[in-house]
N, C-alpha and C positions, 0 to 999 in steps of 0.2 A: 547515474543523476548527477553526480559530484563532479562529475567530468561538464556537463551540461552547463552547471553553476560555475566552475570555471572561465568556460568560456564565455559565460555572459559577465562575468567579472571583468574579462580581458577585453571586451567590446568596449564594455563602457568606459574601463580606466582609457581605452586607445582613442574613444570620441572625446574624453576631458582633454585627454595629453595633445589632441590635434586643435581643439579650441584655446589651447593655452597657447600653443605654438604660432596659431594663426595672429592672435592678439599680441602676441609679443612681436612678430614682423609686421603686424601694421601699425604699432608702434615705432618704430624705425625707417618712417619717412619724411619727407617737407611737410607734407600736411599736418600728420602727426605732432610735429615738431612746432607748426603753427598754433594748434591748437594748446598746447604747453604754453606758449608765450601770450596767447589771448590770456590764457587763465591766471599766469603769473601776474600780467598788469590789472588784472581786476583784483586780484588778491594782495597789489603793493599798497601800502599804506606809509605816510611820509612817518618816520622816528621825529623825535624833540628836537629842536634846532639850539638848546641850552649847550652854554660852552663850544660854540663853534672858535676853531685856533686860525682861521684860514680869511683871504680877506682877496678879494678880485681888483687888480689894478687894470682898468681898462683902456685901451685905445678905441675910443667910442668916435662915431661921425663930429662930435664937436671937438674932439680933440685935433682931428685932421683938419677940421676947419680950419681952427685957429691956430693951426702948426705948419701950413704950407702944403697939407694932403699925403700921399702915399710915398710920393718920392722923397719925403721928409723922414722915412719911420727911423732909421738909424739916428737921428738927432733926436727926435721924440723919446726913442729909448733911452739914451744917454741921460736925458732930462728925468724921465722916470726912475731910472737906477738912480739918481744922484737922489732924489727927494726920498727916496725908499729906503735908503743907505744913511741919512739923517734922521729919518723917524725911527730908524732902530728894529727893522725888521729882522726876525732870526733866521729865516730861509727866504730866497729868492728863486720861484721857478717861472723860468721863460718860456712861454710855448710860441716861438717864431724860429723856424729853422734858418740860421743867419750862414748859410753854405755857400753863400759868392760875396766876392769881395764888391765895393761899390767906391765913391768918392774916396780917397785918400785921408781928408783930414773927418770927413763923419767917420771912416772905421777908426782911427786912431783917436777920435774923442770917445766912442763905445768902447772901445778898448780900456781906454784909463777909468771911466766908469764900471767897467766890468770888475777892474783889478782891486778897485777900492768897495767892490761890494761881497760879503762874506757868503757863503755857503750858498752862492750861485750855481743853479743848476740849468742848463742849456736842454735844446730840445734836439733829436736825433730822428729822422725819417727815412720810411723806407719808400723808395720810387724805382719802380721797375727791378725789384729783386737787389736793389741795392742801397746802401746807406747813404743819405743824405747828411752830412756832419757838419758842426760850422765849422768854418775856416780856423785854421791853426792860430792864429792870434786872438780868435776868440776862445778856441776849445781850451788853450793853454789857460786862460783865466778864470776855467769853471772849474769847479769841485767836484762836479760829475756831470756825465749826461744822461737824459731819460728820453724813450722812445714816446710818441706822443700820438700814439694808434689806438680808435675806440673800435670795439667789437659794434657793428651797425648793418643787421638787416633789415633794417626801416625803424627799428625802433634802439636806443643805447640802452641795452639793461645791461651791460658787463663790461669790464675793460681786462683787455690782455697785459696781466703783470710783467711778461716778459716777452720779447720778438727778437728773432732771429734769422737772420740772413748771411750769407758769406761767410758762414762759420762764426760771427761775430754776435752776440747776444748783448741786451741794453735792456735794464729793468723800467718799468713805466714811469714816466716824470712824475706822477703822484707818489708812487712807492719809494722813489729816492726822495724827493720830499719830506715823507715819513720819516726815513731812518735817519736823515741828516737834523731835523727835527728833533727827534728822540735822543740824537746821539747815540745811538745803537747801530748795528750792521746788519745787514739781511744776510737769514742763517735760512740754507735750505733743510727741512726735515726730511725726515727717511718716512714719513705717513701721507700717502696719498698725493704728494707734490706740494704739500703744506707750507708756509715760509712763516719764519717768526723775525720780529724785529724786537730787542728785548723780551718784556714778558706780553707780548702782543703778538697772538698767534693768528695767522691769518689763513683761513681754508679757501682753498682752490683744490683742482682735479690735476690728473696728470694729461688732460687736452692739452692738445698744442697752444703755447703761449699763456698757460695757468690762468683764466680767466677767474674774474670776481664779480659776484652780483656788487653792484653800487646800492646802498641804501640812500636815495636822495632825497633831501631834506625840503621843505615845502620853500614855494615861491621866496624869494628876495632873503633866504636866512642865511646865506652869505653874503656879507656885506661887501658893494662894489663902489669902485670909486674912480673917476677918470684921472687920467693923469692931470689934467689942469687941476685938479683941484686936490691929489694927494699930498701938497705940500701944507695944505690949511688942515688937514684933518691926521695928524701923526698918532694920536690916539688910535686911531683905528687900526695903523698899519704895525706899534710898538709890539716886539715880542709874538709877532704872528708869522706865518707863512703866507708869502705873499704870491699869488699865481697872476703874472703879467704875459696881456697878450690884446691880441685883436677882438673887438665886439662889432666893430663895423662892417654890416653886412659888405658892404661894396669892395672892402680890402679883403676879406678874408671869408669865404665862403663853406664854413664848417659848421653851421647849424645842424644839431640833432633833435630828432623825437625822443622824449623820454617816457616812461610808462605811465606817468599821471596825464599825458597828450601834451604839455608844453615843449615849446621849441625853443632850445638854448644854444649858445655858442659852445663850440669845443674846450674853451679854457676853463669854463664853469662843469663842465664834465670832470676834469682833473681835478677840481677843488672840490667837486663833490665825492670823488673816490678817495681824495685825501683823509676827507671827514670821516667815512667811514669808516676806514683804518684808526683814526684817532679816538674817534669813539667807542671802537670794537663791536659796534653792534654788526657781525656779518650774520648773512645769510649762507646758511652751509649747505654743501651739495647731499643729498640722501645718497646713502649705500644700502646695499641690500636691497634694491629693487625688484630683482629679478624674484626673489625668494618671498617678498610680502605680497608679489601677485600670484604665486604659486601658492599662497595660503589660502586666498580667495576663489582659486578654483577647487582645492581641495575642499574647504568649508562647500561650498556649494554642492561640490560630487557627492558627498557624504551626507548631506541633508537628502537629497531625494534616493540615496541608496538607502538607508535606514528610518526615516522618518516616514509617517502618514503623510500623504500628498498636500493634505493643508499646511501640516506643520513644515514642511519642506518647502512650502513658496511662501508662506511667512517669515522662514529664516532666510530664505533667498532674497527678497524683497530688503531686509535688515543689514544683508551682506553687501546689496546694490547701495544702500543709502551710503552704508561705510564707507564703501569705494567712492565714491562722488565727493564726500568729506572729509575722508583722512588726508589729502594733500593738503587741503584749506588749514584744517586743526595743524598739520605739523609747519605750512608756513608761518602759521600766529605764534610757533615756537621756533622759528629761525633756522627752517631747513626745509630746502628747494625738493620735492618729489613732482617729479613727472604727471600730470593730470590725466593725460589720456590714456597710457597703458593700466593702471589698474580698474578704470571705468570699462576698457574694452574686454580686458580679462573678465571681469564679473559678467559682463552683461552676455560675451560669448559662451563662455562656460556654461550660465544658467540656461542660454536657450541651448547648449547642446545635451545637457542632463535633461530638461525637461524633455524634450524629442526624444529621446533615447527612452526615456523610461515610460512616457506615452505609449510609443509604440511596442515596446517590450511589454508593457502591460495587456496592450490589445491584442498579441500573439497570446501572451497567455493568457487572456481571456476565451480568446477563439479555441485555444487547444481544449481549454477546459470544456466547454461549451459541446465541443465536439466529443468530447470523452464521454461528457455526459449525455449526448445523444445518443452515443453508440450503447451506453449502457441501459438507458430506459427501450431501447430497442431488443435490446436481449431481452429484460424483464418482461417485454411484452411479447415475444414468441415465447419464450417459456411459460407464462401463464396461460397463453392461447393453447399452447400442447396439453398443460394440464387439466386444462377444460373439456379438450375433445374426447369423446367416449370411446372406451377401449373396441377395437374390432374383435368381432369372438373369431377364434381360430379352429376353422373346420378340423375334425377329428375323422382322421381316415377308416 
């Protein structure tokens, strides 16, 4: 009897383990990632835009129209840097890769403007696994370089804080601007790949590129001014971090979609990433995901093993609701927990436990009815024999 009980417990545990493993496996494929991303976009909400520390100075269509078009980009940049320096910007991050030489007079003028600009960050870009860096005369005038890559699988939710190729690594343009703004170095911590700038801990993961979720501010929260108007509004620039880049669609096709459905230029993505760091309102990647999912499987398994059938279904329904709402609750506490895995684990575990218990109970019921039938037949036979008159035994 005891061996039968152990066998049944082992079978039940095996069913639950199989459901748990299948759910985790299902949670590691592109479809589940897409579901997680959709859930993330649905849960995302814009934080308060109070205390914005950056401004975008843009090369917009009107600027190109009034300054001779795209071929005059470096003259326009020289003009922009001069006006930004006069306004008293604290940091200038330029989101244009200056990796080739043009007309000597234009390059010389731009170099002179760069020399006068303090805390200038220039863009580095990876093309075909090779770094595209500013030419030497510009690179030497920069305080630092920052890469301008954005993670984009259709929606730009995160930014890689580092990028590496050919054994050379650069931090993100927004991160470099942030550390220059704070006047503190970028430090790599020993905990899960997090970074620290002064008293600000930036949560990332050990995934390639150290991705950071961007907490996008509402539309128009980060002020933007064209190069043509920058000299007329020095109060917008003074003491701020200026992100200087192209927003004209025909000059730079770097528009991306963000979680709230808006389409914004790449320069604004970097400004939004900077504001995420400046506010310190980070989304932290969840840890112990597997252990949390295992807790749902154990809870459902124990419910069907020890509770009456009605109580087991009620508790399981509560755990299924918790699995669906748990990632949402964590997100509102600034923790990103995958949505698909806990839901898949809970539902598969519930289906497996309920199915096993259903057929196990039916087997038990059939066995009990069979034993009852044999017992009744035995009693019926005995009663029949007892009612039969004794046959007289002949005397020899």
